[in-house]
Biopython code that builds the backbone (N, CA, C, O; Angstrom):
import numpy as np
from Bio.PDB.StructureBuilder import StructureBuilder

atoms = [
    (1, "SER", "N", (112.457, 80.273, 97.820)),
    (1, "SER", "CA", (112.603, 79.618, 96.541)),
    (1, "SER", "C", (112.348, 80.576, 95.388)),
    (1, "SER", "O", (112.761, 80.300, 94.262)),
    (2, "ASN", "N", (111.668, 81.709, 95.647)),
    (2, "ASN", "CA", (111.457, 82.745, 94.633)),
    (2, "ASN", "C", (112.096, 84.041, 95.111)),
    (2, "ASN", "O", (112.046, 84.373, 96.295)),
    (3, "ALA", "N", (112.695, 84.763, 94.178)),
    (3, "ALA", "CA", (113.265, 86.062, 94.549)),
    (3, "ALA", "C", (112.162, 87.096, 94.771)),
    (3, "ALA", "O", (112.305, 87.997, 95.597)),
    (4, "PHE", "N", (111.054, 86.959, 94.024)),
    (4, "PHE", "CA", (109.940, 87.899, 94.127)),
    (4, "PHE", "C", (108.633, 87.127, 94.182)),
    (4, "PHE", "O", (108.470, 86.098, 93.525)),
    (5, "TYR", "N", (107.718, 87.637, 94.968)),
    (5, "TYR", "CA", (106.372, 87.098, 95.036)),
    (5, "TYR", "C", (105.423, 88.227, 94.674)),
    (5, "TYR", "O", (105.574, 89.345, 95.167)),
    (6, "HIS", "N", (104.463, 87.954, 93.834)),
    (6, "HIS", "CA", (103.446, 88.937, 93.459)),
    (6, "HIS", "C", (102.102, 88.292, 93.762)),
    (6, "HIS", "O", (101.743, 87.277, 93.166)),
    (7, "LEU", "N", (101.369, 88.881, 94.683)),
    (7, "LEU", "CA", (100.088, 88.325, 95.098)),
    (7, "LEU", "C", (98.972, 89.290, 94.749)),
    (7, "LEU", "O", (99.117, 90.503, 94.900)),
    (8, "LYS", "N", (97.874, 88.755, 94.290)),
    (8, "LYS", "CA", (96.661, 89.537, 94.071)),
    (8, "LYS", "C", (95.628, 89.063, 95.071)),
    (8, "LYS", "O", (95.351, 87.868, 95.177)),
    (9, "LEU", "N", (95.056, 90.014, 95.809)),
    (9, "LEU", "CA", (94.107, 89.689, 96.866)),
    (9, "LEU", "C", (92.769, 90.332, 96.574)),
    (9, "LEU", "O", (92.699, 91.409, 95.982)),
    (10, "ASN", "N", (91.719, 89.669, 96.991)),
    (10, "ASN", "CA", (90.391, 90.261, 96.910)),
    (10, "ASN", "C", (90.195, 91.200, 98.081)),
    (10, "ASN", "O", (90.673, 90.938, 99.185)),
    (11, "GLU", "N", (89.489, 92.299, 97.839)),
    (11, "GLU", "CA", (89.173, 93.168, 98.961)),
    (11, "GLU", "C", (88.059, 92.537, 99.782)),
    (11, "GLU", "O", (87.410, 91.585, 99.348)),
    (12, "ASN", "N", (87.852, 93.070, 100.950)),
    (12, "ASN", "CA", (86.859, 92.563, 101.899)),
    (12, "ASN", "C", (87.146, 91.129, 102.321)),
    (12, "ASN", "O", (86.230, 90.367, 102.631)),
    (13, "ASN", "N", (88.421, 90.769, 102.331)),
    (13, "ASN", "CA", (88.837, 89.448, 102.799)),
    (13, "ASN", "C", (88.623, 89.338, 104.305)),
    (13, "ASN", "O", (88.452, 90.347, 104.990)),
    (14, "LEU", "N", (88.633, 88.137, 104.804)),
    (14, "LEU", "CA", (88.543, 87.939, 106.251)),
    (14, "LEU", "C", (89.870, 88.286, 106.908)),
    (14, "LEU", "O", (90.930, 88.093, 106.312)),
    (15, "ALA", "N", (89.816, 88.791, 108.119)),
    (15, "ALA", "CA", (91.041, 89.084, 108.883)),
    (15, "ALA", "C", (91.798, 87.786, 109.141)),
    (15, "ALA", "O", (91.197, 86.722, 109.295)),
    (16, "ASN", "N", (93.104, 87.887, 109.185)),
    (16, "ASN", "CA", (94.020, 86.766, 109.450)),
    (16, "ASN", "C", (93.964, 85.682, 108.372)),
    (16, "ASN", "O", (94.137, 84.498, 108.662)),
    (17, "THR", "N", (93.723, 86.097, 107.130)),
    (17, "THR", "CA", (93.693, 85.181, 106.000)),
    (17, "THR", "C", (95.113, 84.766, 105.627)),
    (17, "THR", "O", (95.998, 85.610, 105.493)),
    (18, "PHE", "N", (95.325, 83.460, 105.459)),
    (18, "PHE", "CA", (96.611, 82.947, 104.981)),
    (18, "PHE", "C", (96.764, 83.318, 103.517)),
    (18, "PHE", "O", (95.832, 83.144, 102.733)),
    (19, "LEU", "N", (97.951, 83.837, 103.133)),
    (19, "LEU", "CA", (98.191, 84.258, 101.756)),
    (19, "LEU", "C", (99.122, 83.314, 101.004)),
    (19, "LEU", "O", (98.776, 82.825, 99.929)),
    (20, "THR", "N", (100.290, 83.060, 101.557)),
    (20, "THR", "CA", (101.269, 82.189, 100.917)),
    (20, "THR", "C", (102.345, 81.834, 101.930)),
    (20, "THR", "O", (102.407, 82.411, 103.016)),
    (21, "GLN", "N", (103.177, 80.898, 101.569)),
    (21, "GLN", "CA", (104.321, 80.548, 102.418)),
    (21, "GLN", "C", (105.596, 80.903, 101.671)),
    (21, "GLN", "O", (105.825, 80.440, 100.553)),
    (22, "ILE", "N", (106.414, 81.722, 102.296)),
    (22, "ILE", "CA", (107.717, 82.101, 101.749)),
    (22, "ILE", "C", (108.692, 80.984, 102.118)),
    (22, "ILE", "O", (108.718, 80.528, 103.261)),
    (23, "GLU", "N", (109.487, 80.548, 101.153)),
    (23, "GLU", "CA", (110.427, 79.465, 101.416)),
    (23, "GLU", "C", (111.836, 79.861, 100.990)),
    (23, "GLU", "O", (112.060, 80.333, 99.876)),
    (24, "ALA", "N", (112.759, 79.659, 101.889)),
    (24, "ALA", "CA", (114.184, 79.823, 101.604)),
    (24, "ALA", "C", (114.870, 78.542, 102.063)),
    (24, "ALA", "O", (114.318, 77.793, 102.870)),
    (25, "PHE", "N", (116.050, 78.293, 101.561)),
    (25, "PHE", "CA", (116.739, 77.045, 101.886)),
    (25, "PHE", "C", (118.167, 77.313, 102.332)),
    (25, "PHE", "O", (118.833, 78.211, 101.817)),
    (26, "ASP", "N", (118.623, 76.534, 103.282)),
    (26, "ASP", "CA", (119.990, 76.591, 103.769)),
    (26, "ASP", "C", (120.485, 75.147, 103.849)),
    (26, "ASP", "O", (119.877, 74.329, 104.539)),
    (27, "PRO", "N", (121.566, 74.822, 103.163)),
    (27, "PRO", "CA", (122.033, 73.430, 103.158)),
    (27, "PRO", "C", (122.657, 72.975, 104.477)),
    (27, "PRO", "O", (122.898, 71.782, 104.663)),
    (28, "ASP", "N", (122.921, 73.907, 105.395)),
    (28, "ASP", "CA", (123.490, 73.518, 106.689)),
    (28, "ASP", "C", (122.478, 72.700, 107.477)),
    (28, "ASP", "O", (121.288, 72.715, 107.164)),
    (29, "SER", "N", (122.938, 71.994, 108.485)),
    (29, "SER", "CA", (122.042, 71.206, 109.322)),
    (29, "SER", "C", (121.996, 71.776, 110.732)),
    (29, "SER", "O", (122.844, 72.583, 111.115)),
    (30, "GLY", "N", (121.000, 71.352, 111.499)),
    (30, "GLY", "CA", (120.879, 71.799, 112.879)),
    (30, "GLY", "C", (120.590, 73.278, 112.974)),
    (30, "GLY", "O", (119.949, 73.857, 112.097)),
    (31, "GLU", "N", (121.069, 73.889, 114.047)),
    (31, "GLU", "CA", (120.844, 75.319, 114.275)),
    (31, "GLU", "C", (121.416, 76.170, 113.146)),
    (31, "GLU", "O", (120.859, 77.218, 112.821)),
    (32, "ASN", "N", (122.516, 75.733, 112.547)),
    (32, "ASN", "CA", (123.110, 76.498, 111.438)),
    (32, "ASN", "C", (122.236, 76.491, 110.194)),
    (32, "ASN", "O", (122.385, 77.358, 109.333)),
    (33, "GLY", "N", (121.341, 75.546, 110.087)),
    (33, "GLY", "CA", (120.443, 75.475, 108.948)),
    (33, "GLY", "C", (119.088, 76.111, 109.199)),
    (33, "GLY", "O", (118.233, 76.123, 108.314)),
    (34, "ARG", "N", (118.887, 76.634, 110.389)),
    (34, "ARG", "CA", (117.592, 77.246, 110.730)),
    (34, "ARG", "C", (117.456, 78.608, 110.075)),
    (34, "ARG", "O", (118.394, 79.405, 110.074)),
    (35, "LEU", "N", (116.289, 78.866, 109.523)),
    (35, "LEU", "CA", (115.976, 80.155, 108.921)),
    (35, "LEU", "C", (114.820, 80.792, 109.673)),
    (35, "LEU", "O", (113.911, 80.098, 110.127)),
    (36, "THR", "N", (114.854, 82.100, 109.804)),
    (36, "THR", "CA", (113.712, 82.837, 110.336)),
    (36, "THR", "C", (113.355, 83.928, 109.332)),
    (36, "THR", "O", (114.195, 84.377, 108.551)),
    (37, "TYR", "N", (112.098, 84.340, 109.369)),
    (37, "TYR", "CA", (111.560, 85.286, 108.390)),
    (37, "TYR", "C", (111.027, 86.514, 109.103)),
    (37, "TYR", "O", (110.502, 86.428, 110.213)),
    (38, "GLU", "N", (111.171, 87.664, 108.445)),
    (38, "GLU", "CA", (110.590, 88.894, 108.987)),
    (38, "GLU", "C", (110.264, 89.841, 107.847)),
    (38, "GLU", "O", (110.916, 89.834, 106.803)),
    (39, "ILE", "N", (109.244, 90.652, 108.068)),
    (39, "ILE", "CA", (108.871, 91.681, 107.097)),
    (39, "ILE", "C", (109.713, 92.904, 107.379)),
    (39, "ILE", "O", (109.830, 93.345, 108.522)),
    (40, "GLU", "N", (110.295, 93.446, 106.330)),
    (40, "GLU", "CA", (111.099, 94.663, 106.458)),
    (40, "GLU", "C", (110.369, 95.792, 105.741)),
    (40, "GLU", "O", (110.200, 95.762, 104.522)),
    (41, "THR", "N", (109.938, 96.787, 106.513)),
    (41, "THR", "CA", (109.213, 97.920, 105.940)),
    (41, "THR", "C", (109.246, 99.095, 106.900)),
    (41, "THR", "O", (109.445, 98.926, 108.103)),
    (42, "ASN", "N", (109.052, 100.270, 106.363)),
    (42, "ASN", "CA", (108.879, 101.478, 107.173)),
    (42, "ASN", "C", (107.398, 101.823, 107.318)),
    (42, "ASN", "O", (107.045, 102.781, 108.006)),
    (43, "ASP", "N", (106.543, 101.048, 106.674)),
    (43, "ASP", "CA", (105.103, 101.276, 106.696)),
    (43, "ASP", "C", (104.534, 100.754, 108.011)),
    (43, "ASP", "O", (104.471, 99.543, 108.222)),
    (44, "THR", "N", (104.125, 101.650, 108.888)),
    (44, "THR", "CA", (103.634, 101.252, 110.206)),
    (44, "THR", "C", (102.202, 100.719, 110.163)),
    (44, "THR", "O", (101.723, 100.162, 111.151)),
    (45, "SER", "N", (101.519, 100.882, 109.038)),
    (45, "SER", "CA", (100.138, 100.398, 108.941)),
    (45, "SER", "C", (100.020, 99.198, 108.001)),
    (45, "SER", "O", (98.932, 98.911, 107.501)),
    (46, "LEU", "N", (101.096, 98.514, 107.763)),
    (46, "LEU", "CA", (101.083, 97.357, 106.871)),
    (46, "LEU", "C", (100.200, 96.258, 107.455)),
    (46, "LEU", "O", (100.441, 95.810, 108.576)),
    (47, "PRO", "N", (99.175, 95.815, 106.712)),
    (47, "PRO", "CA", (98.237, 94.837, 107.270)),
    (47, "PRO", "C", (98.655, 93.380, 107.021)),
    (47, "PRO", "O", (97.810, 92.525, 106.754)),
    (48, "PHE", "N", (99.928, 93.112, 107.107)),
    (48, "PHE", "CA", (100.433, 91.764, 106.875)),
    (48, "PHE", "C", (101.373, 91.369, 108.004)),
    (48, "PHE", "O", (102.025, 92.220, 108.609)),
    (49, "TYR", "N", (101.438, 90.080, 108.281)),
    (49, "TYR", "CA", (102.407, 89.570, 109.246)),
    (49, "TYR", "C", (102.865, 88.202, 108.787)),
    (49, "TYR", "O", (102.180, 87.516, 108.028)),
    (50, "ILE", "N", (104.039, 87.820, 109.264)),
    (50, "ILE", "CA", (104.633, 86.556, 108.854)),
    (50, "ILE", "C", (105.010, 85.754, 110.099)),
    (50, "ILE", "O", (105.493, 86.307, 111.087)),
    (51, "ASP", "N", (104.783, 84.453, 110.032)),
    (51, "ASP", "CA", (105.242, 83.569, 111.095)),
    (51, "ASP", "C", (106.753, 83.437, 110.929)),
    (51, "ASP", "O", (107.220, 82.946, 109.901)),
    (52, "SER", "N", (107.513, 83.866, 111.916)),
    (52, "SER", "CA", (108.970, 83.939, 111.781)),
    (52, "SER", "C", (109.622, 82.576, 111.604)),
    (52, "SER", "O", (110.734, 82.495, 111.081)),
    (53, "ASN", "N", (108.962, 81.505, 112.027)),
    (53, "ASN", "CA", (109.548, 80.164, 111.906)),
    (53, "ASN", "C", (109.136, 79.427, 110.638)),
    (53, "ASN", "O", (109.922, 78.653, 110.091)),
    (54, "THR", "N", (107.923, 79.655, 110.166)),
    (54, "THR", "CA", (107.419, 78.895, 109.024)),
    (54, "THR", "C", (107.433, 79.668, 107.713)),
    (54, "THR", "O", (107.396, 79.062, 106.642)),
    (55, "GLY", "N", (107.485, 80.997, 107.777)),
    (55, "GLY", "CA", (107.415, 81.810, 106.570)),
    (55, "GLY", "C", (106.002, 81.975, 106.040)),
    (55, "GLY", "O", (105.815, 82.465, 104.927)),
    (56, "MET", "N", (105.000, 81.574, 106.822)),
    (56, "MET", "CA", (103.612, 81.711, 106.386)),
    (56, "MET", "C", (103.175, 83.167, 106.528)),
    (56, "MET", "O", (103.260, 83.756, 107.606)),
    (57, "LEU", "N", (102.702, 83.735, 105.407)),
    (57, "LEU", "CA", (102.322, 85.144, 105.339)),
    (57, "LEU", "C", (100.808, 85.269, 105.447)),
    (57, "LEU", "O", (100.067, 84.527, 104.803)),
    (58, "TYR", "N", (100.357, 86.216, 106.266)),
    (58, "TYR", "CA", (98.938, 86.429, 106.522)),
    (58, "TYR", "C", (98.573, 87.894, 106.318)),
    (58, "TYR", "O", (99.424, 88.779, 106.406)),
    (59, "CYS", "N", (97.299, 88.131, 106.047)),
    (59, "CYS", "CA", (96.744, 89.481, 106.021)),
    (59, "CYS", "C", (95.952, 89.662, 107.305)),
    (59, "CYS", "O", (95.034, 88.890, 107.581)),
    (60, "SER", "N", (96.295, 90.665, 108.085)),
    (60, "SER", "CA", (95.740, 90.816, 109.433)),
    (60, "SER", "C", (94.375, 91.488, 109.487)),
    (60, "SER", "O", (93.707, 91.438, 110.520)),
    (61, "LYS", "N", (93.948, 92.119, 108.389)),
    (61, "LYS", "CA", (92.647, 92.795, 108.420)),
    (61, "LYS", "C", (92.021, 92.762, 107.031)),
    (61, "LYS", "O", (92.667, 92.396, 106.049)),
    (62, "SER", "N", (90.770, 93.144, 106.970)),
    (62, "SER", "CA", (90.053, 93.212, 105.706)),
    (62, "SER", "C", (90.595, 94.390, 104.887)),
    (62, "SER", "O", (90.775, 95.490, 105.410)),
    (63, "LEU", "N", (90.849, 94.146, 103.612)),
    (63, "LEU", "CA", (91.411, 95.183, 102.743)),
    (63, "LEU", "C", (90.305, 95.937, 102.008)),
    (63, "LEU", "O", (89.257, 95.376, 101.688)),
    (64, "ASP", "N", (90.559, 97.217, 101.748)),
    (64, "ASP", "CA", (89.627, 98.066, 101.016)),
    (64, "ASP", "C", (90.398, 98.748, 99.889)),
    (64, "ASP", "O", (91.231, 99.619, 100.138)),
    (65, "ARG", "N", (90.120, 98.353, 98.663)),
    (65, "ARG", "CA", (90.867, 98.866, 97.505)),
    (65, "ARG", "C", (90.700, 100.373, 97.324)),
    (65, "ARG", "O", (91.596, 101.036, 96.802)),
    (66, "GLU", "N", (89.571, 100.913, 97.749)),
    (66, "GLU", "CA", (89.357, 102.354, 97.622)),
    (66, "GLU", "C", (90.282, 103.150, 98.547)),
    (66, "GLU", "O", (90.611, 104.301, 98.261)),
    (67, "LYS", "N", (90.692, 102.541, 99.641)),
    (67, "LYS", "CA", (91.616, 103.215, 100.566)),
    (67, "LYS", "C", (93.068, 103.027, 100.152)),
    (67, "LYS", "O", (93.878, 103.946, 100.270)),
    (68, "ARG", "N", (93.393, 101.830, 99.666)),
    (68, "ARG", "CA", (94.758, 101.547, 99.224)),
    (68, "ARG", "C", (94.723, 100.328, 98.317)),
    (68, "ARG", "O", (94.122, 99.308, 98.654)),
    (69, "ASP", "N", (95.372, 100.443, 97.164)),
    (69, "ASP", "CA", (95.269, 99.344, 96.198)),
    (69, "ASP", "C", (96.568, 98.582, 95.973)),
    (69, "ASP", "O", (96.599, 97.648, 95.173)),
    (70, "GLN", "N", (97.640, 98.963, 96.662)),
    (70, "GLN", "CA", (98.903, 98.248, 96.475)),
    (70, "GLN", "C", (99.771, 98.357, 97.721)),
    (70, "GLN", "O", (99.824, 99.396, 98.378)),
    (71, "TYR", "N", (100.445, 97.259, 98.024)),
    (71, "TYR", "CA", (101.404, 97.208, 99.128)),
    (71, "TYR", "C", (102.690, 96.602, 98.606)),
    (71, "TYR", "O", (102.665, 95.561, 97.950)),
    (72, "ASP", "N", (103.803, 97.234, 98.885)),
    (72, "ASP", "CA", (105.110, 96.709, 98.509)),
    (72, "ASP", "C", (105.965, 96.614, 99.771)),
    (72, "ASP", "O", (106.065, 97.569, 100.541)),
    (73, "PHE", "N", (106.577, 95.453, 99.968)),
    (73, "PHE", "CA", (107.438, 95.275, 101.132)),
    (73, "PHE", "C", (108.391, 94.125, 100.873)),
    (73, "PHE", "O", (108.197, 93.335, 99.948)),
    (74, "GLN", "N", (109.403, 94.042, 101.686)),
    (74, "GLN", "CA", (110.386, 92.967, 101.565)),
    (74, "GLN", "C", (110.243, 92.014, 102.741)),
    (74, "GLN", "O", (109.893, 92.406, 103.854)),
    (75, "ILE", "N", (110.524, 90.757, 102.458)),
    (75, "ILE", "CA", (110.610, 89.749, 103.506)),
    (75, "ILE", "C", (112.036, 89.239, 103.522)),
    (75, "ILE", "O", (112.588, 88.837, 102.498)),
    (76, "ILE", "N", (112.609, 89.265, 104.695)),
    (76, "ILE", "CA", (113.989, 88.839, 104.862)),
    (76, "ILE", "C", (114.009, 87.435, 105.468)),
    (76, "ILE", "O", (113.324, 87.177, 106.457)),
    (77, "ALA", "N", (114.785, 86.537, 104.881)),
    (77, "ALA", "CA", (115.031, 85.223, 105.462)),
    (77, "ALA", "C", (116.427, 85.275, 106.067)),
    (77, "ALA", "O", (117.408, 85.521, 105.366)),
    (78, "ARG", "N", (116.508, 85.044, 107.367)),
    (78, "ARG", "CA", (117.791, 85.122, 108.073)),
    (78, "ARG", "C", (118.330, 83.730, 108.381)),
    (78, "ARG", "O", (117.610, 82.857, 108.866)),
    (79, "ASP", "N", (119.588, 83.551, 108.091)),
    (79, "ASP", "CA", (120.317, 82.307, 108.348)),
    (79, "ASP", "C", (120.904, 82.376, 109.757)),
    (79, "ASP", "O", (121.417, 83.419, 110.163)),
    (80, "HIS", "N", (120.831, 81.289, 110.491)),
    (80, "HIS", "CA", (121.373, 81.290, 111.863)),
    (80, "HIS", "C", (122.696, 80.594, 111.913)),
    (80, "HIS", "O", (123.303, 80.496, 112.980)),
]
sb = StructureBuilder()
sb.init_structure("model")
sb.init_model(0)
sb.init_chain("A")
sb.init_seg("    ")
for serial, (resi, resn, name, xyz) in enumerate(atoms, 1):
    if name == "N":
        sb.init_residue(resn, " ", resi, " ")
    sb.init_atom(name, np.array(xyz, "f"), 0.0, 1.0, " ", f" {name:<3s}", serial, name[0])
structure = sb.get_structure()
């Protein structure tokens, strides 16, 4: 529903913290209307993961701003 999401997170968060739900829409019905989500990045240490069926985005580990203060990545919604 949004082209861009900008999230601000506190450091020292708990692992596997829910962040937001990405939503896309397809007017088709049945299997043709099913969407799946995936993170697209070349960053092998990205501490985020997405539920491919629901679009729910999580942070997989505690963040430390002194080590890294920004993450940029794309989430792709795929139409079936």
